[in-house]
C-alpha positions as CSV (number, residue, x, y, z in Angstrom):
1,X,46.0,-35.8,161.1
2,X,47.4,-32.7,159.4
3,X,45.9,-31.4,156.2
4,X,47.5,-28.6,154.3
5,X,45.2,-26.8,151.8
6,X,46.7,-24.3,149.3
7,X,44.1,-22.5,147.2
8,X,44.3,-21.9,143.5
9,X,42.0,-20.6,140.7
10,X,41.9,-19.5,137.1
11,X,40.1,-16.8,135.3
12,X,39.5,-16.3,131.6
13,X,40.3,-13.0,130.0
14,X,40.1,-11.7,126.4
15,X,43.1,-10.0,124.9
16,X,42.8,-6.8,122.7
17,X,42.8,-9.2,119.7
18,X,39.7,-11.0,121.1
19,X,41.7,-14.1,122.0
20,X,40.8,-15.8,125.2
21,X,43.5,-16.6,127.7
22,X,43.6,-18.2,131.1
23,X,45.1,-16.3,134.0
24,X,46.3,-18.0,137.2
25,X,44.9,-16.2,140.3
26,X,47.5,-16.1,143.1
27,X,46.6,-18.3,146.2
28,X,46.5,-15.3,148.7
29,X,43.9,-13.6,146.5
30,X,41.7,-16.8,146.3
31,X,41.9,-17.3,150.0
32,X,41.1,-13.7,150.8
33,X,38.1,-13.5,148.4
34,X,36.5,-16.9,149.1
35,X,37.6,-17.6,152.6
36,X,38.9,-21.0,153.8
37,X,36.8,-23.8,152.2
38,X,37.1,-27.5,151.6
39,X,35.1,-30.4,150.2
40,X,33.3,-32.6,152.8
41,X,30.9,-35.5,152.6
42,X,27.6,-35.4,154.4
43,X,25.9,-38.7,155.3
44,X,23.8,-40.4,158.0
45,X,25.3,-41.2,161.5
46,X,27.0,-44.6,161.7
47,X,24.1,-46.3,163.5
48,X,21.8,-45.4,160.6
49,X,24.4,-46.5,158.1
50,X,24.5,-49.9,159.9
51,X,20.7,-50.1,159.4
52,X,21.1,-49.4,155.7
53,X,23.8,-52.2,155.5
54,X,21.5,-54.7,157.2
55,X,18.9,-54.0,154.4
56,X,21.7,-54.4,151.8
57,X,21.4,-50.7,150.8
58,X,24.0,-48.0,150.8
59,X,23.6,-45.0,153.0
60,X,23.0,-41.8,150.9
61,X,25.8,-39.3,151.0
62,X,26.8,-36.2,149.1
63,X,30.1,-34.4,148.6
64,X,29.7,-30.6,149.0
65,X,31.7,-27.5,149.3
66,X,32.0,-26.1,152.9
67,X,33.3,-22.9,154.2
68,X,35.1,-22.7,157.6
69,X,33.2,-20.0,159.5
70,X,34.7,-19.0,162.9
71,X,31.6,-16.8,163.4
72,X,29.2,-19.7,163.3
73,X,28.7,-21.5,166.7
74,X,27.4,-24.7,164.9
75,X,27.6,-26.4,161.6
76,X,25.0,-25.3,159.0
77,X,23.8,-27.1,155.9
78,X,21.4,-26.0,153.2
79,X,17.9,-27.4,153.5
80,X,18.2,-29.1,150.1
81,X,21.0,-31.2,151.4
82,X,19.1,-32.4,154.5
83,X,16.0,-33.2,152.3
84,X,18.0,-35.0,149.6
85,X,19.8,-37.2,152.1
86,X,16.7,-37.6,154.3
87,X,18.8,-36.9,157.4
88,X,17.3,-37.5,160.8
89,X,15.3,-34.5,162.0
90,X,15.9,-34.0,165.7
91,X,14.1,-30.7,166.5
92,X,14.5,-27.0,166.1
93,X,17.0,-24.3,167.1
94,X,16.9,-20.5,167.2
95,X,19.5,-19.2,164.8
96,X,20.6,-15.5,164.9
97,X,22.2,-13.8,161.9
98,X,23.0,-10.2,161.0
99,X,19.5,-9.9,159.5
100,X,17.2,-11.6,162.0
101,X,16.5,-14.6,164.3
102,X,14.6,-17.7,163.1
103,X,13.7,-21.1,164.4
104,X,15.4,-23.6,162.1
105,X,15.3,-27.4,161.8
106,X,18.1,-29.4,163.2
107,X,19.3,-32.7,161.6
108,X,21.7,-35.3,163.0
109,X,24.4,-36.4,160.5
110,X,28.0,-37.3,159.8
111,X,30.4,-34.9,158.2
112,X,33.5,-36.6,156.7
113,X,36.7,-34.7,155.8
114,X,38.9,-35.7,152.9
115,X,41.8,-36.7,155.3
116,X,39.5,-39.4,156.8
117,X,38.3,-37.8,160.0
118,X,34.6,-37.7,160.7
119,X,32.3,-36.1,163.2
120,X,28.7,-37.0,164.1
121,X,27.0,-33.8,164.9
122,X,23.7,-31.8,164.9
123,X,23.5,-29.7,161.8
124,X,21.2,-26.7,161.5
125,X,19.3,-26.4,158.2
126,X,19.4,-22.9,156.9
127,X,19.4,-21.2,153.5
128,X,22.8,-19.8,152.5
129,X,21.6,-17.2,150.1
130,X,24.0,-15.9,147.5
131,X,26.6,-18.4,148.6
132,X,28.4,-21.0,146.5
133,X,28.8,-23.1,149.7
134,X,26.4,-25.8,150.8
135,X,27.8,-25.9,154.4
136,X,29.3,-23.7,157.1
137,X,31.7,-25.5,159.4
138,X,31.2,-23.9,162.8
139,X,32.9,-23.8,166.2
140,X,31.3,-27.1,167.1
141,X,33.9,-28.7,164.8
142,X,36.6,-26.1,165.0
143,X,36.9,-26.8,168.8
144,X,38.6,-30.1,167.8
145,X,41.1,-28.5,165.4
146,X,44.2,-26.4,165.5
147,X,43.6,-24.2,162.5
148,X,46.3,-22.0,160.9
149,X,45.2,-19.4,158.3
150,X,48.3,-18.4,156.3
151,X,47.1,-15.4,154.3
152,X,50.5,-14.5,152.6
153,X,50.9,-18.1,151.4
154,X,47.2,-18.6,150.5
155,X,46.8,-21.7,152.5
156,X,45.3,-23.2,155.7
157,X,46.6,-26.0,157.9
158,X,44.2,-28.1,159.9
159,X,45.5,-30.4,162.6
160,X,42.6,-32.7,163.6
């Protein structure tokens, strides 16, 4: 499946007269400032979803904003997401960052992309301070994709 994402944004500005106007921010600037991001759905693995269905319940899921991070070896989610969805805790993993190294909880879950593809993977739970993202998509998922970052166009293309 091929997904082509072109970024866009608006900013509000006041004129000299004090009137507010909306300015369109060019796609290349949005992509350069925010990085490649997309909406994903986080949920339980399929086997757990089947258990929910047997009990006539729906499996909890949440749509979140994720950044594609080629520097991350694995996928990371904020602790609040893992707790809210009550994902399956599978252990701990050492996580290195620019600042330090910590032992962080790992959860098993399903990440669903808007084009319909999904991956069941371990997700490290780690705070993403100062970030508007709830998830980092790491190389554990990127290894399945052909990703093209088109800076001049302000778009990315993902072939999954």
